[in-house]
N, C-alpha and C positions, 0 to 999 in steps of 0.2 A: 273227136280227133284225139290222136294220141297225145298231142302236145297240149291239149286243153287241160289235161289233169296236172300237168307240171306248171310249177310257178315260173314265171319269167325271171331269169337271172339278170340282176342289174349290171349294166356295163359301166366299168370304172375307167375313166380316162385320166392318166397322170400327165400333167404338163410341167415340164422343168423350166423354171424361170431363171434365165441367165442374167447374173448381175455383173457390175464392174469390179476392177481390182480393189483390194482393201487399201486403206490409206497408209502411206509410209510413215515411220516414226521420225524423231529428230536426231538419231544417232549420227547421221552423216554430218550434221552441223558441228558436233563436238570434234569429230575427226578432222574436219576442215579447219576448225579453230586451232587445233593442235598443230596442224601443218603450217598454218600462217604464222603462228608463234615461233615455231622452229625456224622458219625462213627469216623472220625478223631478227632472231637471236644470231643466226648465221651471218646475215649481212652486217649486223652490229659488230660482231667479232671481226669480220673482215675489215670494217672501217677502223676499228681500234688498232688492229695490227698494222694497217697501212699508215696511220697517223702517229704511231709510237716510234721513237728514235731507237736506233740499234743498241745503244748502251742500256736503255731501259729494258729492252727485250732480253738482253743477256742477263741483266739483274734478276728479272722475273724467272728466267730459266734456272739461274743459280739458286734462287730461293726455293723453288719447288724440287730441285734435285738434292739439295742439302740445306734445309731451312735452319737447322741449329747453327751451322757454321756461319751462314750469312747473317743470322740474327746477332751472333756474338761478335763477329769481326767487322760488321758494318759494310758499307759500300753502296753502289747503285742498285736501286730496285729492292731495297730491304723493307720498304714500306714505312720508314721512319720519317718521311718527309712531312714538314709542316707548312709547306708553301707549294702552290700550284705552278709557280714560275720555275722553269727548268734551271737546275743549278742553284736553287734557293738554299737557305740555311746559312751556316757560318762560313763554309768554304765557297766563296763566290767564284773561285776559278773553275769549278765544275760546271760543265755544260749540259750534262744529262743526269736526271735523277737527283737524288739528295745525298750529300756526303758531308759528314761532320768529322773532319780529320782529328780534332782534339779527342772526341769521345772514342773514336776508333783506336787511337794510339793508347789511350788509357785502358780500354778494354783488352787490347792485345797484351799490354804489360801485366795486367791482373791475371789474365788467362795463363800467360807464361809463368808467373810466380806460383799460381795454383798447381800447374803441372809439375813444376820443379819440386814443390813441397810434397806432392803426392809421390813422385819418384823417390825422393829422399826417405819418406816414410816406408815405402815398399822395400827399399834396400835395407833399412834398419830392421824391419820385421824379418827379413830373410836372415840377417845376422843373428838376431835374437833366437830365431828358431834353430839355427845351426848351433848356437851356443847351448841351448837347452838339450839338444841331442848329444852334444859332446860331453856335457856334464853327466847326463844319464848313462852314457856308455862308459865313462870313467868309473862311475860308482858301481855299475854292474860288473865291470871287469876286475874290480878290486874286491877280493874276498872279505877283507876287514871292513871296508866301507859298506859292503852289502849288508852287514849285520845292523847298521844304523840307518838303513834306507828309510825307515818309518819316521826318523827325526829330520830328514832333509826333504824339504818341500819346495817346489818351484811353481810360481804363479805368474802368468803373463797378463799384463794390464796395458792400457794405453801409455802409461808412464815408463814401461820397460819390463824387464824380467826381475821378479822378486824371488830371491833365494833365501829361504828361512831355515835356520837350524834351531829347532825347538828342543826344550828340555824334556826330560822324562822323569817320572817319579823314582824309578829304580836306576836311572843312568843320568846323572847330572853332568852338565857341561863344565861347571866350575865348582870349586869348593864352596861350601855353604858360607855365605856372607863375605866372599872374597872374589878377586879377579884372577885367581890362579887357574890356568887352563888345564883341564883334564887331558891325559895322553890321547884318548880317542878323538876328542874335540880338536886337539892340535893336529892330528892327521887329517881330519876333515878339512880344516881351514887351509892347510898347506896344499892339499889336493885341489881345492877350489882356487887358491892363488895361482897354481900352475895352469889351470884351465882358463883363468881370466887374464893371464899375462899378455896375450896378444889381441885382446878385444879393443876395438877402436873407441868404444863409448867409455864415458867416465862412470865412476861408482859412488854410491852413498852408503855409509855403514852406520847402523844404529844398534844400540843395546837396549833391551827391554827387561823388566822384572814383573813379578806379579804384584798384587795389591797388599801383600803382607808387609807391614811396616818394618823398617830396620830397627835394630835394638836401641840405638842412641836417639831415635826420633828425628823430627824435622830440623832441629837446630844443629845437630852434629852431622856425622856421616850418615847419609840417608840413601834411599834407593836411587836418587838422582846421581849422586857421586858413584854409587856402585855400578849402575848401568853404563855410565860414561867410562869408568875404568875397565869394565869388561869389553866395551866396544874398542877401546884403545889396545887392549891385550889381543883382541881378535885381529886388529889391523896389523900388529907386529907379526902374527903368525901368517897372515896372507902375504905380507911382504917377504917373509922368510921362504914361502913356497914359490915365489917368482913373480908376484904382482908388483909392477912399478909403483913406487909411492906416489908419483904425480898423477896416477889414475884416480886417486881418491879425491873427491871434491868436498866431502863432508863426513866427519866422524862425530857422532853425538850420542848422548844418553837420554832416553825418554822415560825412564822409570816405568810406572804403570799407567802412563797417560794414554797409550794406544794399545789396549789389550787385544790379543788375538781372539779371545772368547769373552766378549763383554758381559755375557750373562753368568760367567764363571770367573770372577776376578782373581780367585786364589788357585786356579788350575795351573799345574806345572807348565802347560803349553804356552802360557803367557810369558814365561821366562825364555827368551830367544834372542838370537842375533840375526838381524835382517840385512841382507846385501841387495842393493837395487842397481841393476845395470840400466842406467838412465838413457832414454832416447834424447836426441838433440833438442826436440821441441820442449820436452820436460826440463832439460837442463837449462835452456835459455829462459824458461819461465821461473825456475827456482833460483837461478843465479844470473840476474840481469847484469848488464855492463855497469861498472862502477860509476857513480854519479860524479860530476865535476866538483872539485873542491870549492867550498864557499870562499868568496873573496874576503881577504883580511880587512879589518876596519882601518881607516886612515890613522896615521900615527898621531894626529892632533886630537883624536877622540879620547876622552878620559883623562886628559892632562889639563891641569889648571893653566890658564893664560899667564904668561910671564908678566911680572910687574913692570910697568913702564920705567924706563931709566930716568933717574933724577938728574935733571940738568937745570941749573939756574937760568940758563939762557932761554929755556922753553917757555917760561912765564915772565916776560920782562915787565918791569914796572910801567905804570901808565906814563906815556910821554917819552919812554926810552926808545932808542933806535932799535929796529928789528935786526937780529943777528941769526945766522943759520944755526939749526939745531944739530950740532955735531956731537956724537957720542964717542968718547975715547975708546981705543981698541981694547984696553984692559976691561972696561965696563962691558963691552960686547962679549968678551970671553967669559966673564963672570956670569952674565945672563944665560949664555948657552950651557954652561956647566950646571947652573941651577935648574934649568928646564930639563936637562938630561937626567938629573937626579930625581926630579919629580916624576918623570915619565918611566923611569926604570921600575920593574916589578919588585915587590917586597915579598 
């Protein structure tokens, strides 16, 4: 048979085994736990809002809307309470939250004082800036002063505006070893006096020299006297230019104690006249109110006690009757005269 020569083909039967669904993971438990936690937080928030007084709610809202103001000014809901009892703390009249009226008032006053000082400093800075621009404009508009621009320097510091007129090797401000003002220095000082005439702030004026010793040495006329005389000569020129004399609070000579170039004590730039337009804060620090006068010692201190008046009746003999100790008027006058002479200074 034809099929005898062929091999029988194997019959393959594929059976598909159907299984159940795969096991679910635990992710749903995490989501459910988050949901339950959120619901707990929500109901807790609702409970807190329902049990909180209106004043505390307003304080909380004020804190989160402007926390800096509430923290500084104090009030309800600022979180500074140290008692769980409503209205606790020092102010027992408060019914909601915590209120410390004493601390609040002190903080308010301190904040007001700080704001006032800041406003005063801002206005003074504006005046100093305007003064610097004014002096610069006057120097630039004056052809003669423009030649000495390099010798006029202005420096702004927290103490005020420092105007320095420095010496030059080839152009001295004063005659050598004297306080005689050179003509160009005279013009500079008078121009500055005119510019500073309407300034509200007070001024301090100082004269400086270099470290070169004066001829007569420390015992005689020295750099101290020379710097003081030059400062006073500069003051006269400023006043002649239009500066009111009562604007000056201090005129002094500092010799070489404050050099402009410490590493070059003999440099001509150390010879200078410095004018300081002082701020109010610096002026109050440098010129505090006068101290009250010390009380005078009692008149009895330092005087010898007057000798007791001699009266025979003061020491009666034993057994004698007691008589009153009467000092004659002439004796009283003599004792007072003697005490007055002893107390009078010699």
